[in-house]
C-alpha positions in Angstrom: -11.1 9.1 6.0 -12.2 9.2 2.4 -14.1 6.2 1.0 -12.6 6.9 -2.4 -9.1 6.8 -3.9 -7.3 7.8 -7.0 -6.3 5.1 -9.5 -5.1 5.0 -13.1 -7.6 3.0 -15.3 -6.7 1.5 -18.7 -9.8 2.1 -20.9 -8.5 1.1 -24.3 -5.2 0.9 -26.2 -3.5 4.3 -25.8 -6.2 5.5 -23.4 -5.4 5.6 -19.7 -7.0 8.0 -17.3 -6.8 9.0 -13.6 -10.2 8.1 -12.0 -11.8 8.0 -8.6 -12.5 4.5 -7.4 -14.0 3.1 -4.2 -11.2 2.5 -1.6 -11.0 -1.2 -1.0 -11.7 -2.7 2.5 -9.7 -5.8 3.6 -11.4 -9.1 3.8 -10.8 -11.2 7.0 -7.6 -12.7 5.6 -6.3 -9.5 3.9 -4.3 -6.4 4.6 -4.9 -2.9 3.3 -1.7 -1.4 1.9 -1.1 2.3 1.3 1.0 2.2 -1.9 4.2 4.2 -1.8 5.8 3.3 -5.2 5.0 1.4 -8.3 7.3 0.4 -11.2 6.1 0.8 -14.8 7.0 -2.5 -16.4 7.7 -3.0 -20.1 4.7 -5.4 -20.1 2.5 -2.5 -18.9 3.7 -0.4 -21.8 3.0 -3.1 -24.3 -0.3 -3.8 -22.7 -1.2 -0.1 -22.9 -0.6 0.0 -26.6 -2.5 -3.2 -27.2 0.6 -4.8 -28.7 0.8 -7.8 -26.4 -2.9 -8.4 -25.9 -2.2 -9.0 -22.2 -4.2 -6.2 -20.6 -7.9 -5.8 -20.6 -9.8 -2.5 -20.9 -11.3 -1.3 -17.6 -8.5 -2.6 -15.4 -5.9 -1.0 -13.2 -2.4 -2.0 -14.1 0.7 -2.2 -11.9 2.4 -5.3 -10.4 5.8 -4.0 -9.2 4.7 -2.4 -5.9 5.9 -1.4 -2.5 3.9 0.1 0.3 3.0 0.1 4.0 0.4 -2.0 5.8 -2.2 0.4 7.2 -5.1 -2.0 8.2 -5.8 -5.6 9.0 -8.7 -7.9 8.2 -10.4 -9.5 11.2 -8.2 -12.7 11.1 -4.8 -11.0 10.4 -2.0 -10.4 12.9 1.0 -9.9 10.6 2.6 -8.2 9.0 2.2 -5.5 11.6 0.6 -2.2 10.8 3.3 0.1 9.6 5.5 -2.6 8.0 7.0 -1.8 4.7 6.2 -4.6 2.2 6.6 -5.7 -1.3 3.6 -7.5 -2.9 4.0 -11.1 -4.2 1.5 -10.5 -6.9 0.3 -14.0 -7.7 -2.8 -14.4 -5.6 -3.7 -17.9 -6.8 -2.6 -20.5 -9.3 -6.0 -20.5 -11.0 -7.4 -18.1 -13.6 -9.8 -15.4 -12.4 -13.5 -15.6 -13.0 -14.9 -13.2 -15.6 -16.2 -11.1 -12.6 -12.7 -10.9 -11.1 -10.8 -10.2 -14.4 -9.8 -11.7 -17.7 -9.4 -15.5 -17.6 -8.5 -15.8 -21.2 -4.7 -15.6 -21.3 -3.3 -16.7 -18.0 -4.0 -19.5 -15.6 -3.1 -17.5 -12.5 -4.7 -14.6 -10.7 -2.1 -11.8 -10.9 -2.4 -8.3 -9.5 -2.1 -5.7 -12.2 -2.1 -8.2 -15.0 -5.5 -9.9 -15.2 -7.5 -8.9 -12.1 -9.7 -6.0 -13.2 -9.4 -3.1 -10.8 -7.0 -4.9 -8.5 -3.8 -3.2 -9.7 -1.1 -1.1 -8.0 -1.4 2.1 -10.0 -3.6 3.4 -7.2 -3.4 4.9 -3.7 -4.5 1.7 -1.9 -4.8 -2.1 -2.5 -5.9 -5.1 -0.5 -4.1 -8.4 -0.8 -4.0 -11.6 1.3 -1.7 -11.0 4.3 0.6 -13.8 3.1 1.2 -11.9 -0.1 2.6 -8.9 1.7 6.3 -9.7 2.3 8.4 -7.4 4.5 11.1 -5.5 2.7 14.6 -5.8 4.3 15.5 -3.1 6.7 17.3 -0.2 5.0 15.9 -1.0 1.5 13.7 1.9 0.2 10.4 1.3 -1.5 11.6 2.0 -5.0 14.2 -0.8 -4.6 11.8 -3.1 -2.7 9.4 -3.1 -5.7 12.3 -4.3 -7.9 12.1 -7.6 -6.1 9.6 -8.4 -8.9 12.0 -8.4 -11.9 14.7 -9.9 -9.8 12.3 -12.8 -8.9 11.5 -13.2 -12.6 15.1 -13.9 -13.5 15.8 -15.9 -10.3 13.0 -18.2 -11.4 14.4 -18.4 -14.9 17.8 -19.5 -13.7 16.1 -22.1 -11.5 14.2 -23.4 -14.6 17.6 -24.3 -16.0 18.6 -26.1 -12.8 15.4 -28.1 -13.1 16.6 -29.4 -16.5 20.1 -30.1 -15.1 21.6 -27.3 -17.2 24.7 -25.6 -15.7 25.4 -22.5 -17.9 29.0 -21.6 -18.5 28.9 -19.3 -21.5 25.8 -17.2 -21.5 24.5 -14.6 -24.0 21.5 -12.4 -23.0 19.6 -10.8 -25.8 18.0 -7.5 -24.6 19.4 -5.1 -22.0 16.2 -3.9 -20.5 15.2 -4.3 -16.9 14.9 -8.1 -17.1 18.1 -8.5 -19.1 20.1 -6.4 -16.7 18.5 -8.0 -13.6 19.7 -11.3 -15.2 23.2 -9.9 -15.2 23.1 -9.1 -11.5 21.7 -12.5 -10.5 24.1 -14.3 -12.8 26.8 -12.7 -10.7 25.3 -14.0 -7.5 25.1 -17.5 -9.2 28.8 -17.1 -10.3 28.2 -17.9 -14.0 31.7 -17.7 -15.4 31.2 -15.9 -18.7 28.3 -13.7 -19.8 27.6 -11.2 -22.5 24.7 -8.9 -23.2 23.5 -7.9 -26.7 21.4 -4.9 -27.5 20.8 -2.5 -30.4 21.4 0.5 -28.1 24.9 1.4 -27.1 23.9 2.9 -23.7 22.2 -0.4 -22.7 25.2 -2.6 -23.6 27.5 -0.1 -21.7 25.2 -0.5 -18.7 25.6 -4.2 -18.9 29.4 -3.8 -18.8 29.1 -1.5 -15.7 27.2 -4.3 -14.0 29.9 -6.9 -14.6 29.0 -8.4 -17.9 30.4 -8.0 -21.4 28.5 -5.9 -23.9 28.0 -6.5 -27.6 26.2 -3.8 -29.6 24.0 -5.1 -32.4 24.2 -2.8 -35.4 21.1 -3.4 -37.5 22.8 -1.7 -40.5 25.4 -4.5 -40.7 24.9 -8.2 -41.5 23.7 -10.1 -38.4 25.9 -13.0 -39.6 28.9 -11.3 -38.0 27.4 -11.3 -34.5 28.0 -15.0 -33.6 31.7 -14.6 -34.4 32.0 -11.5 -32.2 30.2 -13.3 -29.4 32.5 -16.2 -29.6 35.5 -13.9 -29.1 33.8 -12.3 -26.1 32.9 -15.6 -24.4 35.9 -17.6 -25.5 33.6 -20.0 -27.3 30.1 -20.5 -28.4 27.2 -19.7 -26.0 25.8 -22.9 -24.4 22.9 -20.8 -23.1 21.1 -17.9 -24.7 18.5 -15.9 -22.8 15.8 -14.1 -24.9 14.9 -11.2 -22.6 13.1 -9.3 -25.4 10.6 -11.8 -26.8 10.3 -10.5 -30.3 10.5 -12.3 -33.7 13.9 -10.7 -34.3 15.3 -11.5 -30.8 14.2 -15.2 -31.0 15.8 -15.5 -34.5 19.0 -14.1 -33.2 19.0 -16.5 -30.2 18.7 -19.4 -32.5 21.8 -18.2 -34.4 23.8 -17.6 -31.3 23.3 -20.9 -29.3 25.7 -23.8 -29.9 24.5 -27.2 -31.0 23.1 -29.0 -28.0 22.6 -25.7 -26.2 19.6 -24.1 -24.6 17.5 -21.0 -25.2 15.8 -19.6 -22.1 12.7 -17.7 -23.1 11.7 -14.9 -20.7 10.4 -12.1 -23.0 7.0 -12.8 -24.5 6.0 -9.7 -26.4 5.3 -11.5 -29.7 2.4 -13.9 -29.7 4.0 -16.1 -32.3 7.5 -16.4 -33.9 8.7 -18.5 -36.8 10.6 -21.6 -35.8 13.0 -23.3 -38.2 12.0 -26.7 -37.0 14.5 -28.9 -38.8 17.5 -26.8 -37.8 16.3 -26.6 -34.2 15.8 -30.4 -34.0 19.0 -31.4 -35.9 21.1 -29.1 -33.7 19.3 -30.5 -30.6 18.5 -27.1 -29.2 16.4 -27.0 -26.1 13.8 -24.3 -25.7 12.9 -23.6 -22.1 10.1 -21.3 -21.3 9.9 -19.4 -18.0 7.1 -17.2 -16.7 6.8 -15.0 -13.6 8.0 -16.7 -10.3 6.7 -18.4 -7.2 6.9 -17.4 -3.5 10.3 -19.1 -3.1 11.8 -16.9 -6.0 10.2 -13.8 -4.6 11.5 -14.4 -1.1 14.9 -15.0 -2.5 14.8 -11.8 -4.5 13.9 -9.8 -1.4 16.7 -11.4 0.5 19.4 -10.3 -2.0 18.1 -6.8 -2.5 20.5 -5.4 0.2 23.5 -6.8 -1.8 22.5 -5.3 -5.1 20.5 -2.2 -4.2 23.2 0.2 -5.3 23.3 -1.3 -8.8 19.4 -1.5 -8.9 19.3 2.2 -8.0 21.0 2.9 -11.3 18.0 1.3 -13.1 15.7 4.1 -12.0 15.9 6.8 -14.6 12.5 8.4 -14.4 9.9 9.3 -11.8 6.4 10.6 -11.9 3.3 11.1 -9.8 0.1 9.1 -10.1 -1.6 12.0 -11.8 1.1 12.1 -14.5 1.1 8.3 -15.2 -1.0 8.4 -18.4 1.3 11.0 -20.0 4.4 9.2 -18.8 3.4 5.8 -20.1 2.3 7.4 -23.4 5.8 8.9 -23.8 7.4 5.5 -23.0 5.2 3.8 -25.6 6.0 6.4 -28.2 9.8 6.1 -27.5 10.0 9.7 -26.5 11.0 8.6 -23.0 13.8 6.0 -22.9 14.1 5.6 -19.2 15.1 2.1 -18.2 12.8 2.0 -15.2 10.2 4.7 -14.2 8.8 4.8 -10.7 5.4 6.2 -9.9 5.7 7.9 -6.5 2.3 7.5 -4.9 2.9 8.3 -1.3 
């Protein structure tokens, strides 16, 4: 068996190349996983362009991943060899050392985000055995890896619970993978009224097909008409608004949509900073609730619900490529030439 593997390495903004790296060997508490499929996340695209500042040159990206266990470390007994798994990509709740990755922007060790060469856009990866969670029977790898975005929004809804917030009229700004996953999980949570806003007709129509209401935002018309349209859709003002985009414009829109005393749930984090009208926010008693990633509980929950929503999740997948084609594909996504909602890298 070869001691090397193919991997896609991010060298600089707009510079990503297929390279040959040393194939990893599992430590005593680790498993070796033959990667089958990887999702290209929007955060990977924004990291590739340098826009978010949340990827470091020299690293291997990829944190939405499914594969098969092919070898055990000396102390590992499960998951059994041959088991199809999704990877819970938070290795530890401490930042990496400079030798392990980039400790500057995140206080967690996360595969494909801040752990140098330990990313999933490769043929193999090693992870602690406890981070390799079996995918439910009958769920294919390309759906198994979508446990990651489902876990993100599951954690976000739970953040509201922790603040004793019971959303009744919800507006989601941004109908990308996270926004649409929020629609699916809102259905599981039986949130009564929900609308999704986006600047692209096709995305709002997709939200409608998943059970929400859609509201197209026409940037050529005054944004002041949007709150009135939203009230008609929801039968009242939104008590909870979800920012699934994380831009200056999306945050400003969320502030205009939420009712006094309501909450804004912040998931998207593309912009490093946004203007905050402090006096209005305070006088209207608006709560800003940040949410990032997920924990094992959220990831396990996401895996458990995949069989119930896999037919809807399958519609998210609009593009596929091979590992060799990843640099070209992610460039096209970054340039807007490729508008696929979710692109899957087929590795196996």
